[in-house]
DOFI-785539 format. One record per atom (N, C-alpha, C): atom name; y, z, x. Coordinates in nm, 4 decimals. Atoms other than C-alpha are relative to their C-alpha. Example, Ala and Ser with C-alpha at 12.3 -4.5 7.8 and 13.67 -1.06 7.14 Angstrom:
<recs>
<rec name="N" Y="-0.1190" Z="0.0000" X="0.0890"/>
<rec name="CA" Y="-0.4500" Z="0.7800" X="1.2300"/>
<rec name="C" Y="0.1200" Z="0.0000" X="0.0900"/>
<rec name="N" Y="-0.1190" Z="-0.0060" X="-0.0820"/>
<rec name="CA" Y="-0.1060" Z="0.7140" X="1.3670"/>
<rec name="C" Y="0.1090" Z="0.0730" X="-0.0770"/>
</recs>
This chain:
<recs>
<rec name="N" Y="-0.1117" Z="-0.0674" X="0.0772"/>
<rec name="CA" Y="-0.0094" Z="0.0160" X="-0.0011"/>
<rec name="C" Y="0.1643" Z="-0.0109" X="0.0930"/>
<rec name="N" Y="-0.1406" Z="0.0167" X="-0.0683"/>
<rec name="CA" Y="0.2605" Z="0.0589" X="0.2899"/>
<rec name="C" Y="0.0022" Z="-0.1266" X="0.0404"/>
<rec name="N" Y="-0.0284" Z="0.1362" X="-0.0667"/>
<rec name="CA" Y="0.2091" Z="-0.2566" X="0.4185"/>
<rec name="C" Y="0.0626" Z="-0.1042" X="-0.0918"/>
<rec name="N" Y="-0.0655" Z="0.1014" X="0.1330"/>
<rec name="CA" Y="0.3382" Z="-0.4150" X="0.0689"/>
<rec name="C" Y="0.1367" Z="0.0809" X="-0.0212"/>
<rec name="N" Y="-0.1323" Z="-0.0562" X="0.0295"/>
<rec name="CA" Y="0.6129" Z="-0.1681" X="0.0820"/>
<rec name="C" Y="0.1170" Z="-0.0130" X="0.1346"/>
<rec name="N" Y="-0.0867" Z="-0.0085" X="-0.1081"/>
<rec name="CA" Y="0.7347" Z="-0.1959" X="0.4336"/>
<rec name="C" Y="0.0476" Z="-0.1509" X="0.0489"/>
<rec name="N" Y="-0.0471" Z="0.1545" X="-0.0300"/>
<rec name="CA" Y="0.9203" Z="-0.5162" X="0.5854"/>
<rec name="C" Y="-0.0707" Z="-0.0305" X="0.1330"/>
<rec name="N" Y="0.0656" Z="0.0396" X="-0.1263"/>
<rec name="CA" Y="0.7651" Z="-0.7158" X="0.8887"/>
<rec name="C" Y="0.1340" Z="0.0304" X="0.0862"/>
<rec name="N" Y="0.1233" Z="-0.0098" X="-0.0593"/>
<rec name="CA" Y="0.7678" Z="-0.6174" X="1.1502"/>
<rec name="C" Y="-0.0716" Z="0.1196" X="-0.0058"/>
<rec name="N" Y="0.0255" Z="-0.1320" X="0.0116"/>
<rec name="CA" Y="0.7016" Z="-0.2918" X="1.0527"/>
<rec name="C" Y="-0.1536" Z="-0.0165" X="-0.0696"/>
<rec name="N" Y="0.1301" Z="-0.0343" X="0.0450"/>
<rec name="CA" Y="0.4201" Z="-0.3669" X="0.8334"/>
<rec name="C" Y="-0.1127" Z="-0.0789" X="0.1019"/>
<rec name="N" Y="0.1325" Z="0.0348" X="-0.1019"/>
<rec name="CA" Y="0.2291" Z="-0.5684" X="1.1242"/>
<rec name="C" Y="-0.0180" Z="0.1212" X="0.0815"/>
<rec name="N" Y="0.0601" Z="-0.1396" X="-0.1103"/>
<rec name="CA" Y="0.2765" Z="-0.2562" X="1.3504"/>
<rec name="C" Y="-0.0834" Z="0.0792" X="-0.0544"/>
<rec name="N" Y="0.0634" Z="-0.0790" X="0.0738"/>
<rec name="CA" Y="0.1339" Z="-0.0675" X="1.0636"/>
<rec name="C" Y="-0.1642" Z="-0.0424" X="0.0081"/>
<rec name="N" Y="0.1625" Z="0.0660" X="-0.0258"/>
<rec name="CA" Y="-0.1910" Z="-0.2832" X="1.0845"/>
<rec name="C" Y="-0.0452" Z="0.0325" X="0.1317"/>
<rec name="N" Y="0.0489" Z="-0.0239" X="-0.1425"/>
<rec name="CA" Y="-0.2034" Z="-0.2628" X="1.4675"/>
<rec name="C" Y="-0.0441" Z="0.1308" X="0.0237"/>
<rec name="N" Y="0.0057" Z="-0.1752" X="-0.0238"/>
<rec name="CA" Y="-0.1639" Z="0.1152" X="1.4781"/>
<rec name="C" Y="-0.1390" Z="0.0455" X="-0.0713"/>
<rec name="N" Y="0.1645" Z="-0.0140" X="0.0725"/>
<rec name="CA" Y="-0.4721" Z="0.1354" X="1.2170"/>
<rec name="C" Y="-0.1409" Z="-0.0575" X="0.0675"/>
<rec name="N" Y="0.0990" Z="0.0731" X="-0.0677"/>
<rec name="CA" Y="-0.6797" Z="-0.0994" X="1.3892"/>
<rec name="C" Y="-0.0166" Z="0.0846" X="0.1295"/>
<rec name="N" Y="0.0410" Z="-0.0439" X="-0.1243"/>
<rec name="CA" Y="-0.6204" Z="0.0804" X="1.7362"/>
<rec name="C" Y="-0.0418" Z="0.1401" X="-0.0488"/>
<rec name="N" Y="0.0515" Z="-0.1385" X="0.0396"/>
<rec name="CA" Y="-0.6649" Z="0.4299" X="1.5660"/>
<rec name="C" Y="-0.1654" Z="0.0129" X="-0.0201"/>
<rec name="N" Y="0.1279" Z="0.0238" X="0.0137"/>
<rec name="CA" Y="-1.0010" Z="0.3016" X="1.4313"/>
<rec name="C" Y="-0.1016" Z="-0.0413" X="0.0928"/>
<rec name="N" Y="0.0671" Z="0.0338" X="-0.1596"/>
<rec name="CA" Y="-1.0984" Z="0.1808" X="1.7671"/>
<rec name="C" Y="-0.0339" Z="0.1097" X="0.0639"/>
<rec name="N" Y="-0.0039" Z="-0.1421" X="-0.0579"/>
<rec name="CA" Y="-1.0369" Z="0.4954" X="1.9179"/>
<rec name="C" Y="-0.1255" Z="0.0993" X="-0.0583"/>
<rec name="N" Y="0.1018" Z="-0.1399" X="0.0568"/>
<rec name="CA" Y="-1.2391" Z="0.7124" X="1.6561"/>
<rec name="C" Y="-0.1556" Z="-0.0782" X="-0.0173"/>
<rec name="N" Y="0.1125" Z="0.0363" X="-0.0295"/>
<rec name="CA" Y="-1.5284" Z="0.4506" X="1.7063"/>
<rec name="C" Y="-0.0794" Z="0.0055" X="0.1202"/>
<rec name="N" Y="0.0375" Z="-0.0276" X="-0.1517"/>
<rec name="CA" Y="-1.5204" Z="0.4977" X="2.0787"/>
<rec name="C" Y="-0.0112" Z="0.1340" X="-0.0147"/>
<rec name="N" Y="0.0196" Z="-0.1439" X="-0.0152"/>
<rec name="CA" Y="-1.5179" Z="0.8880" X="2.0080"/>
<rec name="C" Y="-0.1370" Z="0.0035" X="-0.0842"/>
<rec name="N" Y="0.1169" Z="-0.0357" X="0.0912"/>
<rec name="CA" Y="-1.7981" Z="0.8812" X="1.7512"/>
<rec name="C" Y="-0.1179" Z="-0.0597" X="0.0830"/>
<rec name="N" Y="0.1155" Z="0.0237" X="-0.1131"/>
<rec name="CA" Y="-2.0108" Z="0.6721" X="2.0347"/>
<rec name="C" Y="-0.0137" Z="0.0506" X="0.1140"/>
<rec name="N" Y="-0.0235" Z="-0.0785" X="-0.1105"/>
<rec name="CA" Y="-1.9153" Z="0.9060" X="2.2781"/>
<rec name="C" Y="0.0321" Z="-0.0500" X="0.1551"/>
<rec name="N" Y="-0.0556" Z="0.0596" X="-0.0991"/>
<rec name="CA" Y="-1.7340" Z="0.6682" X="2.5021"/>
<rec name="C" Y="0.1347" Z="0.0710" X="0.0159"/>
<rec name="N" Y="-0.1136" Z="-0.0519" X="0.0002"/>
<rec name="CA" Y="-1.4519" Z="0.8777" X="2.6371"/>
<rec name="C" Y="0.1062" Z="-0.0694" X="0.0826"/>
<rec name="N" Y="-0.1170" Z="0.0724" X="-0.1259"/>
<rec name="CA" Y="-1.2679" Z="0.6129" X="2.8931"/>
<rec name="C" Y="0.0514" Z="0.1099" X="0.0749"/>
<rec name="N" Y="-0.0430" Z="-0.0578" X="-0.1026"/>
<rec name="CA" Y="-1.2485" Z="0.8696" X="3.1409"/>
<rec name="C" Y="0.1186" Z="0.1154" X="-0.0421"/>
<rec name="N" Y="-0.1029" Z="-0.0933" X="0.0245"/>
<rec name="CA" Y="-0.9802" Z="1.0882" X="2.9525"/>
<rec name="C" Y="-0.0411" Z="0.1311" X="-0.0734"/>
<rec name="N" Y="0.0353" Z="-0.0809" X="0.0382"/>
<rec name="CA" Y="-1.1732" Z="1.3315" X="2.8417"/>
<rec name="C" Y="-0.0170" Z="-0.0017" X="-0.1773"/>
<rec name="N" Y="0.0142" Z="0.0031" X="0.1423"/>
<rec name="CA" Y="-1.2583" Z="1.4618" X="2.4649"/>
<rec name="C" Y="0.1542" Z="0.0140" X="-0.0688"/>
<rec name="N" Y="-0.1284" Z="0.0075" X="0.0734"/>
<rec name="CA" Y="-0.9132" Z="1.5616" X="2.3737"/>
<rec name="C" Y="0.0942" Z="-0.0921" X="0.0383"/>
<rec name="N" Y="-0.0847" Z="0.0893" X="0.0055"/>
<rec name="CA" Y="-0.7583" Z="1.2766" X="2.5260"/>
<rec name="C" Y="-0.0345" Z="-0.1354" X="-0.1051"/>
<rec name="N" Y="0.0144" Z="0.0786" X="0.0537"/>
<rec name="CA" Y="-0.9565" Z="1.0555" X="2.3158"/>
<rec name="C" Y="0.0342" Z="0.0392" X="-0.1724"/>
<rec name="N" Y="-0.0303" Z="-0.0523" X="0.1056"/>
<rec name="CA" Y="-0.8765" Z="1.2902" X="2.0072"/>
<rec name="C" Y="0.1415" Z="-0.0319" X="-0.0211"/>
<rec name="N" Y="-0.1184" Z="0.0548" X="0.0277"/>
<rec name="CA" Y="-0.5004" Z="1.2103" X="2.0709"/>
<rec name="C" Y="-0.0081" Z="-0.1723" X="0.0044"/>
<rec name="N" Y="-0.0038" Z="0.1621" X="0.0208"/>
<rec name="CA" Y="-0.5875" Z="0.8192" X="2.0896"/>
<rec name="C" Y="-0.0035" Z="-0.0261" X="-0.1359"/>
<rec name="N" Y="0.0073" Z="-0.0101" X="0.1725"/>
<rec name="CA" Y="-0.7083" Z="0.8790" X="1.7222"/>
<rec name="C" Y="0.1525" Z="0.0309" X="-0.0918"/>
<rec name="N" Y="-0.1000" Z="-0.0383" X="0.0502"/>
<rec name="CA" Y="-0.4019" Z="1.0451" X="1.6097"/>
<rec name="C" Y="0.1249" Z="-0.0493" X="0.0295"/>
<rec name="N" Y="-0.1430" Z="0.0722" X="-0.0548"/>
<rec name="CA" Y="-0.1027" Z="0.9251" X="1.8057"/>
<rec name="C" Y="0.0552" Z="-0.0818" X="-0.0652"/>
<rec name="N" Y="-0.0692" Z="0.1377" X="0.0576"/>
<rec name="CA" Y="-0.0819" Z="0.5674" X="1.6622"/>
<rec name="C" Y="0.0520" Z="0.0581" X="-0.1233"/>
<rec name="N" Y="-0.0235" Z="-0.0297" X="0.1728"/>
<rec name="CA" Y="-0.0821" Z="0.7217" X="1.2926"/>
<rec name="C" Y="0.1268" Z="0.0586" X="0.0086"/>
<rec name="N" Y="-0.1408" Z="-0.0415" X="0.0233"/>
<rec name="CA" Y="0.1877" Z="0.9686" X="1.3702"/>
<rec name="C" Y="0.0871" Z="-0.0579" X="0.0356"/>
<rec name="N" Y="-0.0730" Z="0.1088" X="-0.0159"/>
<rec name="CA" Y="0.3794" Z="0.7021" X="1.5259"/>
<rec name="C" Y="0.0764" Z="-0.0745" X="-0.0932"/>
<rec name="N" Y="-0.0490" Z="0.0930" X="0.1044"/>
<rec name="CA" Y="0.3531" Z="0.4893" X="1.2603"/>
<rec name="C" Y="0.0654" Z="0.0748" X="-0.1101"/>
<rec name="N" Y="-0.0228" Z="-0.0782" X="0.1557"/>
<rec name="CA" Y="0.4168" Z="0.7635" X="0.9762"/>
<rec name="C" Y="0.1622" Z="0.0315" X="0.0611"/>
<rec name="N" Y="-0.0984" Z="-0.0365" X="-0.0164"/>
<rec name="CA" Y="0.7299" Z="0.8509" X="1.1490"/>
<rec name="C" Y="0.1020" Z="-0.1315" X="0.0109"/>
<rec name="N" Y="-0.0446" Z="0.1440" X="0.0406"/>
<rec name="CA" Y="0.8332" Z="0.4792" X="1.1672"/>
<rec name="C" Y="0.0210" Z="-0.0437" X="-0.1405"/>
<rec name="N" Y="0.0085" Z="0.0220" X="0.1188"/>
<rec name="CA" Y="0.7640" Z="0.4258" X="0.8222"/>
<rec name="C" Y="0.1048" Z="0.0676" X="-0.0695"/>
<rec name="N" Y="-0.0655" Z="-0.0813" X="0.0536"/>
<rec name="CA" Y="0.9247" Z="0.7524" X="0.7036"/>
<rec name="C" Y="0.1744" Z="-0.0695" X="0.0693"/>
<rec name="N" Y="-0.1439" Z="0.0520" X="-0.0507"/>
<rec name="CA" Y="1.2508" Z="0.6156" X="0.9103"/>
<rec name="C" Y="0.0277" Z="-0.1379" X="-0.0895"/>
<rec name="N" Y="-0.0267" Z="0.0913" X="0.0592"/>
<rec name="CA" Y="1.2323" Z="0.3085" X="0.7609"/>
<rec name="C" Y="0.0324" Z="0.0245" X="-0.1708"/>
<rec name="N" Y="-0.0428" Z="-0.0242" X="0.1657"/>
<rec name="CA" Y="1.2489" Z="0.4375" X="0.3737"/>
<rec name="C" Y="0.1160" Z="0.0600" X="0.0081"/>
<rec name="N" Y="-0.1284" Z="-0.0728" X="-0.0139"/>
<rec name="CA" Y="1.5260" Z="0.6502" X="0.4952"/>
<rec name="C" Y="0.1487" Z="-0.0723" X="0.0320"/>
<rec name="N" Y="-0.1324" Z="0.0852" X="-0.0623"/>
<rec name="CA" Y="1.7518" Z="0.3633" X="0.6373"/>
<rec name="C" Y="0.0411" Z="-0.0653" X="-0.1936"/>
<rec name="N" Y="-0.0643" Z="0.0775" X="0.1106"/>
<rec name="CA" Y="1.9852" Z="0.2092" X="0.3983"/>
<rec name="C" Y="-0.0480" Z="-0.1351" X="-0.0107"/>
<rec name="N" Y="0.0284" Z="0.1086" X="-0.0002"/>
<rec name="CA" Y="1.9521" Z="-0.0800" X="0.2465"/>
<rec name="C" Y="0.0615" Z="-0.1067" X="0.0504"/>
<rec name="N" Y="-0.1310" Z="0.0980" X="-0.0921"/>
<rec name="CA" Y="2.0829" Z="-0.4096" X="0.4368"/>
<rec name="C" Y="0.0112" Z="-0.0901" X="-0.0989"/>
<rec name="N" Y="-0.0590" Z="0.0713" X="0.1173"/>
<rec name="CA" Y="2.3020" Z="-0.5905" X="0.2063"/>
<rec name="C" Y="0.1152" Z="-0.0243" X="0.0700"/>
<rec name="N" Y="-0.1418" Z="0.0228" X="-0.0208"/>
<rec name="CA" Y="2.6491" Z="-0.6985" X="0.1946"/>
<rec name="C" Y="0.0689" Z="0.1401" X="-0.0144"/>
<rec name="N" Y="-0.0933" Z="-0.1403" X="0.0166"/>
<rec name="CA" Y="2.8978" Z="-0.3794" X="0.2571"/>
<rec name="C" Y="0.0650" Z="-0.0379" X="-0.0983"/>
<rec name="N" Y="-0.0708" Z="-0.0214" X="0.1341"/>
<rec name="CA" Y="3.0268" Z="-0.2372" X="-0.0496"/>
<rec name="C" Y="0.1687" Z="0.0202" X="0.0482"/>
<rec name="N" Y="-0.1502" Z="-0.0238" X="-0.0015"/>
<rec name="CA" Y="3.4193" Z="-0.2364" X="-0.0935"/>
<rec name="C" Y="0.0358" Z="0.1053" X="-0.1181"/>
<rec name="N" Y="-0.0634" Z="-0.0829" X="0.1065"/>
<rec name="CA" Y="3.5074" Z="0.0952" X="-0.2583"/>
<rec name="C" Y="0.1158" Z="0.0303" X="0.0263"/>
</recs>
């Protein structure tokens, strides 16, 4: 749903971050730690989602881009 609400490039970044998070989860589940340990892999699962959530929240709080109002 967030893909439909957000505008490009944020919508594409959200998809990429989700794929990275799921890839890290799959590696973690297969016990492939890539030399960064258990905690490092847990961070690789969570940090893309947190970064995207911050960016998405910021985009929702941004004012609409349109012609400036003359009040």
